[in-house]
C-alpha positions in Angstrom: -0.1 0.0 0.0 1.3 3.7 -0.7 1.2 4.7 3.0 3.5 1.9 4.0 5.9 2.4 1.3 5.9 6.0 2.0 6.9 5.5 5.7 9.2 2.5 5.0 11.1 4.7 2.5 11.4 7.7 5.1 12.7 5.5 7.8 15.2 3.7 5.4 16.4 7.2 4.2 16.9 8.5 7.5 18.7 5.2 8.5 20.9 5.5 5.6 22.0 9.0 6.3 22.9 8.4 10.0 24.7 5.2 8.8 26.7 7.2 6.2 27.5 9.7 8.8 28.7 7.4 11.5 30.7 5.1 9.1 32.3 8.0 7.5 33.4 9.3 10.7 32.2 12.8 10.0 30.4 14.5 12.8 30.3 11.3 14.7 29.6 13.0 18.1 26.9 15.4 16.7 25.2 12.5 15.0 25.1 10.4 18.2 23.8 13.2 20.4 21.1 13.9 17.6 19.9 10.1 17.6 20.1 10.1 21.6 17.7 13.3 21.5 15.6 12.2 18.9 15.1 8.8 20.8 14.6 10.4 24.0 11.7 12.4 22.5 10.1 9.6 20.7 10.1 7.4 23.9 8.7 10.3 25.9 6.0 10.9 23.3 4.9 7.1 23.3 4.9 7.0 27.0 2.8 10.0 27.1 0.3 8.8 24.3 0.2 5.4 26.1 -0.7 6.8 29.5 -3.3 9.0 28.0 -5.1 6.0 26.5 -4.8 3.9 29.5 -6.6 6.5 31.5 -9.3 6.8 29.1 -9.8 3.1 28.9 -9.7 3.0 32.8 -12.7 5.7 32.8 -14.5 3.5 30.0 -14.4 0.4 32.0 -15.8 2.2 35.2 -18.8 3.5 32.9 -19.6 0.4 31.1 -20.5 -3.2 32.1 -20.0 -6.5 30.4 -22.7 -7.5 27.9 -23.3 -9.5 24.6 -24.6 -7.9 21.5 -25.2 -10.0 18.5 -23.2 -12.9 20.1 -20.2 -10.9 20.8 -18.7 -9.8 24.0 -18.8 -6.1 24.5 -18.9 -3.6 27.1 -22.1 -1.2 27.4 -22.8 2.0 29.1 -23.8 5.7 28.5 -20.7 6.1 26.6 -22.0 8.9 24.3 -20.3 7.2 21.4 -21.8 4.7 19.0 -19.3 1.8 18.9 -15.4 1.7 19.1 -12.4 -0.3 20.3 -10.0 0.8 23.0 -7.2 -0.8 24.8 -3.6 -1.3 24.0 -3.0 -4.5 25.7 -6.5 -5.8 25.7 -8.4 -4.3 22.8 -12.3 -4.3 24.1 -15.4 -3.3 21.9 -17.5 -0.8 23.7 -21.0 0.3 22.7 -23.4 2.8 23.9 -26.2 1.1 25.6 -28.8 2.5 23.3 -27.1 1.2 20.1 -29.4 -1.7 19.8 -32.4 0.6 19.6 -31.1 2.7 16.6 -30.0 0.0 14.5 -31.6 -2.9 12.9 -30.6 -6.5 13.8 -28.5 -6.5 10.5 -26.9 -3.2 10.9 -26.1 -4.3 14.5 -24.2 -7.2 13.3 -22.4 -5.2 10.5 -21.4 -2.6 13.2 -20.1 -5.2 15.8 -18.1 -7.4 12.9 -16.6 -4.1 12.1 -15.5 -3.5 15.6 -14.3 -7.0 15.9 -11.8 -6.4 13.0 -10.3 -3.5 15.0 -10.2 -5.8 18.0 -8.3 -8.5 16.0 -5.9 -6.1 14.3 -4.9 -4.4 17.5 -5.8 -0.9 15.9 -5.6 1.2 19.0 -2.0 0.5 19.0 -1.7 1.2 15.5 -3.7 4.4 15.7 -1.4 5.1 18.9 1.8 5.0 16.5 0.0 7.2 13.6 -0.6 9.8 16.4 2.9 9.6 17.4 4.4 10.7 14.2 1.5 12.8 13.1 2.9 16.1 14.2 6.1 15.5 12.3 4.5 14.1 9.1 1.8 16.8 8.9 4.3 19.3 8.3 5.7 17.5 5.1 4.3 18.2 1.6 1.0 16.2 1.4 1.5 14.7 4.9 -2.0 15.7 6.0 -3.4 13.7 3.2 -1.1 10.5 3.8 -2.3 10.7 7.5 -5.9 11.0 6.7 -5.5 8.1 4.1 -3.8 6.0 6.8 -6.6 6.6 9.4 -9.2 5.8 6.6 -7.7 2.5 5.6 -8.0 1.1 9.1 -11.7 1.8 8.7 -12.0 0.4 5.1 -10.2 -2.9 6.1 -12.6 -3.4 9.1 -15.5 -2.8 6.7 -13.8 -5.4 4.2 -13.5 -7.9 7.2 -17.3 -7.4 7.9 -18.4 -8.0 4.6 -16.3 -11.1 4.4 -18.0 -12.5 7.4 -21.6 -11.6 6.4 -22.3 -8.1 6.5 -23.6 -6.3 3.6 -22.6 -3.1 2.1 -26.1 -1.7 2.5 -26.2 -2.4 6.2 -22.7 -0.8 6.8 -23.5 2.0 4.9 -27.0 2.7 6.5 -25.5 2.2 10.0 -22.7 4.6 9.0 -25.4 7.3 8.2 -27.3 6.7 11.4 -24.9 6.6 14.0 -23.4 9.9 15.3 -20.1 11.0 14.5 -17.3 9.4 16.9 -16.3 11.9 19.6 -13.9 9.9 21.6 -10.2 10.4 20.4 -7.5 7.7 20.3 -9.9 4.7 19.7 -10.8 2.6 16.6 -14.3 3.4 15.8 -17.1 2.8 13.5 -17.9 6.4 12.4 -14.3 7.3 11.7 -13.5 8.4 7.9 -17.0 8.7 6.7 -16.5 9.9 3.3 -13.8 7.7 2.2 -15.5 4.6 3.9 -18.8 5.6 1.9 -17.0 5.7 -1.4 -15.1 2.5 -0.9 -18.6 0.7 -0.1 -19.9 2.1 -3.1 -17.2 0.4 -5.1 -15.4 3.6 -5.8 -11.6 3.3 -5.9 -10.5 5.2 -3.0 -6.6 4.7 -3.4 -4.9 8.1 -2.6 -2.6 9.7 -5.3 0.9 9.8 -3.7 3.2 12.5 -5.2 6.5 11.6 -6.4 8.4 13.8 -3.9 6.4 12.1 -1.0 7.5 8.5 -2.3 10.9 9.8 -2.4 
């Protein structure tokens, strides 16, 4: 996928630059200090993001109770959002207790299959990694476009999983239009990336154009 190749190219390019600087014995101390500083910033940011997510999950557990919807184990409560997955070490499906009242049986099953895909793929951790690099990538040419597509890709992949396991395009699309926009941050949820998901469900090609400078 284009986003994977873009990120991989960036990482490999940076690694090659530092390796050349070290092995050519030019500015070894400066490169070492720079690497240590960058590593410290990355680690600190990762810890901060993970701590914030854990606080969010603790709050969600205190506001919810275990239940089963469409045969799947979930936690329900007055959460304000429709359906989403949160938890880095134990991804859990959270649903608003009113979800079965606003969706048909088929729509509810489609939504929960979508969330189960996020759960299986450990998407909260993937999204946290994207959020970690977002401040840097967003400053690059077409960086915001790449980030938007990267987040949307997770949602489109979850839709495809749901359709592969019995959900219909119509049920996914109608549920997407009925449910309110996802308000919680740092979670993998059903209503994210609505426009691109609807286009994908309609069979349109939503692969982004990645300009040559970004690929380089």
